[in-house]
C-alpha positions as CSV (number, residue, x, y, z in Angstrom):
1,X,0.0,0.0,0.0
2,X,1.5,3.3,-1.1
3,X,0.8,6.4,0.9
4,X,0.5,9.6,-1.1
5,X,2.3,12.7,0.3
6,X,-1.0,14.2,1.4
7,X,-2.0,11.0,3.3
8,X,1.4,10.7,4.8
9,X,1.4,14.3,6.0
10,X,-2.1,13.9,7.5
11,X,-1.0,10.8,9.3
12,X,2.1,12.6,10.6
13,X,0.1,15.6,11.8
14,X,-2.6,13.5,13.4
15,X,0.1,11.5,15.2
16,X,1.8,14.6,16.5
17,X,-1.6,16.1,17.7
18,X,-2.5,12.8,19.4
19,X,0.9,12.7,21.1
20,X,0.5,16.3,22.3
21,X,-3.0,15.5,23.6
22,X,-1.8,12.4,25.3
23,X,1.0,14.5,26.9
24,X,-1.4,17.0,28.3
25,X,-3.7,14.3,29.6
26,X,-0.8,12.5,31.2
27,X,0.3,15.8,32.9
28,X,-3.3,16.4,34.2
29,X,-3.5,12.8,35.6
30,X,-0.1,13.3,37.3
31,X,-1.3,16.6,38.8
32,X,-4.5,14.9,40.1
33,X,-2.6,12.0,41.7
34,X,-0.3,14.3,43.6
35,X,-0.8,14.2,47.4
36,X,-1.2,17.4,49.3
37,X,1.7,18.9,51.3
38,X,1.1,16.3,54.1
39,X,3.3,13.9,52.1
40,X,6.9,13.6,53.1
41,X,8.0,12.6,49.5
42,X,7.8,15.3,46.9
43,X,7.2,13.8,43.4
44,X,9.7,14.8,40.8
45,X,8.2,16.7,37.9
46,X,8.4,14.9,34.6
47,X,9.5,16.4,31.2
48,X,7.9,13.5,29.4
49,X,4.8,15.3,28.1
50,X,6.9,18.1,26.7
51,X,9.3,15.6,25.1
52,X,6.5,13.7,23.5
53,X,5.2,16.9,21.8
54,X,8.7,17.8,20.6
55,X,9.3,14.3,19.2
56,X,5.9,14.3,17.5
57,X,6.5,17.6,15.7
58,X,10.0,16.5,14.7
59,X,8.8,13.2,13.3
60,X,6.0,14.9,11.4
61,X,8.6,17.3,9.9
62,X,11.0,14.5,9.1
63,X,8.5,12.2,7.5
64,X,7.0,14.9,5.3
65,X,10.4,16.2,4.3
66,X,11.5,12.7,3.2
67,X,8.3,12.2,1.4
68,X,8.7,15.4,-0.6
69,X,12.2,14.5,-1.5
70,X,11.3,10.9,-2.5
71,X,8.5,12.1,-4.7
72,X,10.7,14.8,-6.4
73,X,8.1,17.5,-5.8
74,X,10.4,19.7,-3.8
75,X,13.8,19.9,-2.2
76,X,15.2,20.7,1.2
77,X,15.9,24.4,1.4
78,X,18.3,24.2,4.3
79,X,21.8,23.9,2.9
80,X,23.1,22.3,6.1
81,X,20.7,19.4,5.7
82,X,21.4,18.9,2.0
83,X,19.3,16.6,-0.2
84,X,20.5,13.2,1.3
85,X,17.9,11.3,3.3
86,X,20.6,9.9,5.6
87,X,22.1,13.3,6.3
88,X,18.7,14.9,7.0
89,X,17.9,12.1,9.4
90,X,21.3,12.4,11.1
91,X,21.2,16.2,11.5
92,X,17.6,16.4,12.6
93,X,18.3,13.7,15.2
94,X,21.4,15.5,16.4
95,X,19.4,18.7,16.8
96,X,16.6,16.9,18.6
97,X,18.8,15.6,21.4
98,X,19.7,19.0,23.0
99,X,16.1,20.1,22.7
100,X,15.0,17.0,24.7
101,X,17.8,17.5,27.2
102,X,16.8,21.2,27.8
103,X,13.2,20.1,28.4
104,X,14.3,17.4,30.8
105,X,16.6,19.8,32.7
106,X,13.8,22.4,33.0
107,X,11.3,19.9,34.3
108,X,13.6,18.3,36.9
109,X,15.0,21.7,38.1
110,X,11.8,23.3,39.2
111,X,10.5,24.6,35.9
112,X,8.0,22.1,34.7
113,X,5.7,24.8,33.1
114,X,8.7,26.2,31.1
115,X,9.5,22.6,30.0
116,X,5.9,22.1,28.9
117,X,5.8,25.4,27.0
118,X,9.1,24.7,25.3
119,X,7.7,21.3,24.2
120,X,4.5,23.0,22.9
121,X,6.6,25.6,21.0
122,X,9.0,23.0,19.5
123,X,6.2,20.5,18.7
124,X,4.2,23.3,17.1
125,X,7.2,24.4,15.0
126,X,7.8,20.9,13.7
127,X,4.1,20.5,12.9
128,X,4.1,23.9,11.1
129,X,7.1,22.7,9.0
130,X,5.2,19.5,8.3
131,X,2.2,21.4,7.0
132,X,4.5,23.6,4.9
133,X,6.1,20.4,3.5
134,X,2.7,19.0,2.6
135,X,1.8,22.2,0.7
136,X,5.1,22.1,-1.2
137,X,4.5,18.4,-2.1
138,X,1.2,19.1,-3.8
């Protein structure tokens, strides 16, 4: 079964939205489970929801970029990434790691809301790039 660029893009965007929704739901559930100040153990905040949003947006961007390149309907405009699928995957993966580390650091060092908003921003950026890629691939 062959996926067209539009179908692949829609799948990637839906997946990133669902990951983001799941991340927010997980954060809400964690907040509801927290025990009031009477507890002697303070739960550590998690950066997982933010990371899931960032990964979702990055994957949507990556899949739509590769789809556009494979269908010869467009090209990668970033000269650092080039036109090689392997190089694009390697560079985007290398750029994703510090983003995830920053979100984890913020979440575990008393700034869980900043980590969440960073995840929302990065996930939204990746999703916006995926939408652009889908429009280029028409």
